[in-house]
DOPA-334143 format. One line per 8 residues: number of its first residue (from 1); their letters; for each residue x, z, y of N, C-alpha, C. Coordinates in Angstrom, 3 decimals, always signed. Each point is the difference from the previous one (the first is absolute). Layout:
NUM) a) X Z Y X Z Y X Z Y  ...
END
This chain:
1) msvavarw) +94.371 +254.917 +341.756 +0.643 -1.228 +0.244 +1.284 -0.034 +0.095  +0.873 -1.211 -0.855 +1.337 +0.286 -0.212 +0.827 -0.412 +1.244  +1.215 +0.324 +0.124 +0.870 -0.003 +1.162 +0.355 -1.629 -0.019  +0.049 -0.857 +1.065 +0.685 -1.288 -0.149 +1.420 -0.076 -0.199  +0.185 -0.682 -0.905 +1.585 -0.089 -0.586 +0.317 -1.598 +0.388  +1.071 -0.252 +0.609 +0.501 -1.529 -0.075 +0.062 -0.538 -1.489  -0.482 -1.121 -0.314 +0.275 -0.513 -1.357 +1.087 -0.948 -0.124  +0.844 -0.188 +1.031 +1.066 -0.663 +0.105 +0.918 +0.658 +0.692
9) atdedhsl) +1.358 -0.529 +0.390 +1.032 +0.594 +0.495 -0.194 -0.098 +1.537  -0.026 +0.980 +0.898 -0.320 -0.031 +1.549 +1.522 -0.003 +0.533  +0.221 -0.330 +1.306 +1.381 +0.045 +0.651 +0.387 +1.457 -0.141  -0.770 +1.090 +0.356 +0.685 +1.459 -0.273 +0.119 +0.704 -1.273  -0.078 -1.078 -1.315 +0.402 +0.283 -1.062 +1.209 +0.012 -0.300  +0.800 +0.998 -1.034 +1.237 -0.028 -0.748 -0.112 -1.692 -0.579  +1.331 -0.138 +0.030 +0.334 -1.575 -0.259 -0.184 -0.412 -1.717  -0.617 +1.301 -0.808 -0.223 -0.240 -1.469 -1.305 -0.228 +0.079
17) iggyaefc) -0.845 +0.482 +0.759 -1.581 -0.187 -0.077 -0.329 -1.354 -0.140  +0.772 -1.395 +0.767 -0.635 -1.253 -0.081 +0.265 -0.463 -1.713  +1.091 +0.152 -0.620 -0.126 -0.141 -1.393 -0.884 +0.853 -0.664  +0.168 +1.060 +0.222 -0.683 +0.719 -1.206 -1.470 -0.304 +0.303  -0.880 -0.089 +1.246 -1.115 -0.436 +0.146 -0.603 -1.459 -0.421  +1.135 -0.902 -0.219 -0.157 -1.624 -0.889 -0.053 +0.633 -1.279  +1.112 +1.008 -0.568 -0.365 +0.259 -1.406 -1.355 +0.401 -0.346  -0.590 +0.978 +0.743 -1.004 +0.621 -0.349 -1.575 -0.895 +0.027
25) hesgvsdr) +0.386 -0.852 +1.128 -1.091 -1.076 -0.056 -0.002 -0.890 -1.167  +1.411 -0.358 -0.453 +0.089 -0.972 -1.086 -0.394 +0.726 -1.363  +0.198 +1.243 -0.006 -0.422 +0.796 -1.085 -1.421 -0.195 -0.310  -0.938 -0.164 +0.879 -1.432 -0.322 -0.273 -0.480 +1.473 +0.185  +0.600 +1.150 +0.299 -0.854 +1.447 +0.255 -1.269 -0.091 +0.837  -1.079 +0.997 -0.150 -1.234 -0.061 +0.520 +0.535 +0.243 +1.570  -0.630 -0.250 +0.767 +0.104 +0.247 +1.622 +0.419 +1.536 +0.304  -1.061 +0.837 -0.705 +0.425 +1.661 +0.072 +1.516 +0.378 -0.524
33) vlrdrlrl) +0.399 -0.691 -0.903 +1.411 +0.410 -0.483 +0.847 -0.946 +0.835  -0.063 -1.002 +0.385 +0.788 -0.611 +1.194 +0.076 +0.912 +1.119  -0.964 +0.521 +0.390 +0.225 +0.719 +1.240 +0.537 +1.413 -0.263  -0.085 +0.412 -1.117 +0.419 +1.417 -0.312 +1.315 -0.060 -0.433  +0.645 -1.238 -0.656 +1.370 -0.286 -0.120 +0.604 -0.187 +1.431  -0.434 -0.935 +0.693 +0.878 -0.043 +1.403 -0.062 +1.213 +0.764  -1.108 +0.849 -0.045 -0.128 +1.258 +0.937 +1.099 +0.834 -0.415  +0.084 +0.410 -1.341 +1.012 +0.673 -0.633 +1.416 -0.641 +0.260
41) arsflseh) +0.086 -1.128 -0.081 +1.550 -0.426 +0.138 +0.340 +0.144 +1.176  -0.780 -0.397 +1.247 +0.200 +0.335 +1.100 +0.244 +1.572 +0.520  -0.641 +0.696 -0.588 +0.357 +1.703 +0.294 +1.110 +0.198 -0.814  +0.480 -0.566 -0.975 +1.140 +0.434 -0.807 +1.224 -0.585 +0.482  -0.248 -1.401 +0.795 +1.106 -0.220 +0.716 +0.136 +0.077 +1.336  -1.193 +0.764 +0.586 +0.541 +0.887 +1.156 +0.839 +0.909 -0.063  -0.383 +0.675 -0.914 +0.825 +1.323 -0.522 +1.556 -0.282 -0.555  +0.196 -1.119 -0.580 +1.109 -0.427 -0.773 -0.057 -1.316 +0.229
49) pdldewmt) +0.704 -0.546 +1.091 +0.209 -1.326 +0.522 +1.046 -0.683 -0.847  +0.897 +0.711 -0.286 +1.483 -0.405 -0.741 -0.128 +0.341 -1.369  -0.596 -0.891 -0.811 -0.152 +0.071 -1.332 +1.099 +0.345 -1.138  +1.239 -0.508 +0.619 +1.254 +0.152 -0.634 +0.603 +1.437 +0.091  -0.277 +0.582 +1.433 +0.212 +1.397 +0.207 -0.851 +0.735 -0.952  -1.238 -0.236 +0.108 -0.924 +0.949 -0.795 +0.256 -0.196 -1.392  +0.603 -1.055 -0.552 +0.378 +0.076 -1.286 +1.242 +1.098 -0.547  +0.589 +0.090 +0.863 +1.278 +1.192 -0.165 -0.478 +1.260 +0.214
57) rptrtrla) -1.160 +0.505 +0.173 -0.402 +1.288 +0.036 -0.257 +0.642 -1.722  +0.162 +0.937 -0.103 -0.508 +0.513 -1.361 -1.280 -0.658 -0.717  +0.183 +0.100 -1.323 -1.104 -0.595 -0.359 -1.329 +0.905 -0.027  +0.022 +1.262 -0.070 -1.346 +0.923 +0.344 -0.367 -0.401 +1.397  +0.872 +0.167 +1.033 -0.430 -0.234 +1.295 -0.840 -1.348 +0.084  +0.658 -1.022 -0.617 -0.712 -1.468 +0.139 -1.376 -0.088 -0.829  -0.264 +0.944 -1.117 -0.807 +0.209 -0.508 -1.223 +0.746 +0.775  +0.413 +0.951 +0.510 -0.860 +0.713 +0.952 -0.521 -0.914 +1.270
65) dlkriraw) +0.699 -1.116 +0.563 -0.131 -0.754 +0.764 -1.221 -1.132 -0.468  +0.296 -0.157 -1.228 -0.957 -0.937 -0.689 -1.461 +0.526 -0.332  +0.421 +1.293 -0.253 -1.530 +0.673 -0.343 -0.808 +0.360 +1.337  +0.750 +0.446 +1.300 -0.728 +0.078 +1.240 -0.468 -1.531 +0.265  +0.625 -0.762 +0.055 -0.381 -1.182 +0.687 +0.194 -0.938 -1.526  -1.232 -0.411 -0.464 +0.062 -0.977 -1.245 +0.727 -1.172 +0.129  +1.176 -0.281 +0.317 +0.373 -1.274 -0.261 +0.938 -0.774 -0.726  -0.608 +0.310 -1.383 +0.968 -0.201 -0.804 -0.119 -1.864 -0.172
73) slvswaal) -1.308 -0.509 +0.456 -0.216 -1.605 +0.160 +1.364 -0.340 +0.561  +0.026 +0.474 +1.386 +0.932 -0.557 +0.732 +1.317 -0.189 -0.490  +0.214 +1.649 -0.472 +1.691 +0.093 -0.549 +0.282 -0.889 -1.182  -1.097 -0.197 -0.558 +0.364 -1.043 -1.383 -0.052 -1.404 +0.524  -0.904 -0.476 +1.013 +0.210 -1.295 +0.381 +1.565 -0.110 +0.822  +0.467 +0.926 +0.550 +1.333 -0.149 +0.717 +0.950 -0.262 -1.030  +0.025 +1.213 -1.186 +0.877 -0.114 -1.021 +0.175 -1.581 -0.685  -1.436 -0.164 -0.337 +0.024 -1.310 -1.042 +0.136 -1.179 +0.802
81) tgriridl) +0.081 +0.055 +1.508 +0.261 -1.324 +0.737 +1.586 -0.007 +0.674  +0.784 +0.962 -0.546 +1.293 +0.266 +0.560 +0.202 +0.677 +1.503  -0.876 +0.570 +0.666 +0.415 +0.465 +1.036 +0.166 +1.502 -0.115  -0.025 +0.690 -1.212 +0.716 +1.268 -0.256 +0.602 -0.149 -1.177  +0.810 +0.887 -0.493 +0.644 +0.159 -1.141 -0.856 +1.232 -0.241  -0.623 +0.060 -1.618 -0.902 +1.260 -0.138 +1.256 +0.551 -1.315  -0.063 +1.302 -0.166 +0.745 +0.640 -0.733 -0.711 +0.531 -1.216  +0.748 -0.084 -0.972 -0.882 +0.527 -1.633 -0.517 +1.405 +0.491
89) dlltaknv) +0.380 +0.980 +0.610 -0.392 +1.230 +0.196 -1.489 -0.014 +0.344  -0.056 -0.677 +1.209 -1.584 -0.425 +0.864 -0.839 -0.774 -1.356  +0.674 -0.958 -0.679 -1.065 -0.682 -1.123 -0.402 +0.734 -1.436  +0.825 +1.049 +0.095 -0.349 +0.715 -1.400 -0.804 +1.168 +0.605  +0.065 +0.581 +1.097 -1.104 +0.953 +0.469 -1.367 -0.587 +0.165  -0.075 -0.962 +0.576 -1.246 -1.125 +0.009 -0.451 -0.249 -1.562  +0.726 +0.073 -0.748 -0.294 -0.679 -1.389 -0.174 -1.404 -0.084  +0.409 -0.708 +0.885 -0.363 -1.530 +0.029 +0.144 -0.565 -1.524
97) ggmsa) -0.710 -0.519 -0.384 -0.305 -0.761 -1.380 +0.639 +0.899 -1.273  -0.196 +1.389 +0.134 +0.576 +0.866 -1.063 +1.327 +0.235 +0.002  +0.801 -0.375 +1.071 +1.474 +0.332 +0.279 +0.559 +1.416 -0.403  -0.866 +1.271 +0.234 +0.355 +1.045 -0.095 +0.319 +0.580 -1.444  -0.715 -0.774 -0.809 +0.234 +0.258 -1.354 +1.370 -0.808 -0.592
END
């Protein structure tokens, strides 16, 4: 049996969850993927509520955080919507679009 996960933002959620949940719904992912993404986003934001502050951490530390809590989708969404400024080090470490080459 799977754990119940709110599919939309709740009053207790981090302020980013509302927009991120809307993005996930609009992207047409399956219900399971939607629940996984929102569960991971909530977990990540509970540990790192200030993404701007999190972005100042060393790249290796951020990669370890993202390996432990697979929240690349949240971080990518936040960067692409201008909620955070992503740095080249993190992009090349993820190899987004072959950028490490």
